[in-house]
N, C-alpha and C positions, 0 to 999 in steps of 0.2 A: 774385252770382258772386264778388264780392270776399271775402265771408265764407267761401265754399267754398275759395277759394285760401288764405286765412289759416288755415283749419282744416287743409287738406292740408299746408301749410307747417309748421304746428306739429306735426302728427303725424309728418312726415318728420324734423323736427328732433329729436323725442323718440326716434325709432327710431335715428338716428345717434348720439345721446348714449348710448343704451343699448348700442349696438354698441361704442362706444369704451370704456365701463366693462367690458364683457365681454371685450374684447380685452386690456385692461390686466390683468385677473385671469388670463386665459389665459396671457399673457406671464409673469406672476409665478409661476404654477404650473409652467410649462415650465422656467423658470430654476431653481426649487427642485429639481425632479426631476433636472435635469442635474447640479446640484451634488451631490445625494445619490448619484447613480450614479457619480460620479467619486471619491468618498471611498474610501480604502483599506479593504477588507473585513477583518474580524477573521478570523484563522485558526481553524478548528474543530479542537479537539483530537481526534486520531485515536488509536485504541487500537493499541498496539504488537503487530504480528504479524510473524513471520519471513517474509522474502521472499528468493528467490534473488538473490544479488548480481549486478548487471548488469556490474560490472567486478571484476576480481580485486584484492582488497585487498593492501596491502603484506604481504610474507611475514615471519614471525618469523625471527630470526637462525638460521642453520643449516638452513633449509628452502628448497630451490630452488623456482622457479616450477613449478606442477603441469603435468603432461602432459595435454593435452586428450583426453578420451574414454578415458583409461586407468583400469582398475578398481584401486582401492586397498582392500585388505582391512583390516578393523578389528575391534576388540572393545570392548564397553562395557556400561553398565547403562542400560536404558530408564528415563527419568524421566517422560515424558508422551507420549501418542499423541493427536494431533488428527486423527481420521478425517475430520471434516467438511471441514477445510481442506487435508488431505493432507500433514501433516508430523509428524515424530517428534523428540522431544528425547532426546538420549543423552549421558550422562557417559562419554566414551570415553577409552581409553588413547591413547598417541601413535600416529598413523597414519603409518607410515614413509614418508618422502619427500613427505608432504603437510602435516601440521600436528602441533603438540604436543598432549599430553593436555589436554582441556577439556570443558566441557559446552556443547552447542550443538544447534540444530535442523537437521534435514535434510528436504528435500522428497522425496517419492516420486512416481513417475509411475504406479505400480501400487498402489492402496490395499489390494489383497488381501494385500500383504506384512504388513500390520498383524495379520493373523490368526495370524502365526507367533510373536507375542510379546505381553507385557503389561507394564505399569509394574512395575519391580522386577526384571525378568528380565535376566540377563547374556546378551548376544547377540553373535553374529558377524555382521558386515554388510559390505557393499561399497559404496564411494562412487565415483562417477564425476564428474570435473570437466568441465563443459561451458561453452560461451560464456555461457550464461544462469545458471550457478551450479553448486553441488554437489548431486547427487541420489543418494539411497540406492537401489541397484538390487537388492540381495539382503539378506535378513534372516532369521535363524534363531536359536533358543536355542543358547547356547554349550554345547559338549560338554566343553570342557577347564576346568581350574581357573583362577580369576582370577590374573593376573600382578600383581606389585607395580609401582606407578607410579613 
């Protein structure tokens, strides 16, 4: 009987020692995972894509804040059309009451407008300023001669 108790005691002691070792490693692994998850993550470089401005940027001198939902007629030359993402890049003349002449991207809500022009075309277009940004609402090939900038 005594040898059976000694044998059971030894087996139980071995099990407890094994559990202690396993608990130790489990504690070490959990600590390392916690430390790794708290480290500052590296920022993934994103490709630059135009997005409608959520806020209205500072205005250039001589240009008042835009009137929301007012159509602003404009003229310019199409540089690029991105049908997939829904924007067009135009090198435009001054847009009276809105902005000076520059090259920039405009979002469209209706992608069928892109059927009216191609890169290199001189176009007449209309911009509407909204709370979410500027959107091109009309687009057609220009019928008049280009004006000097």
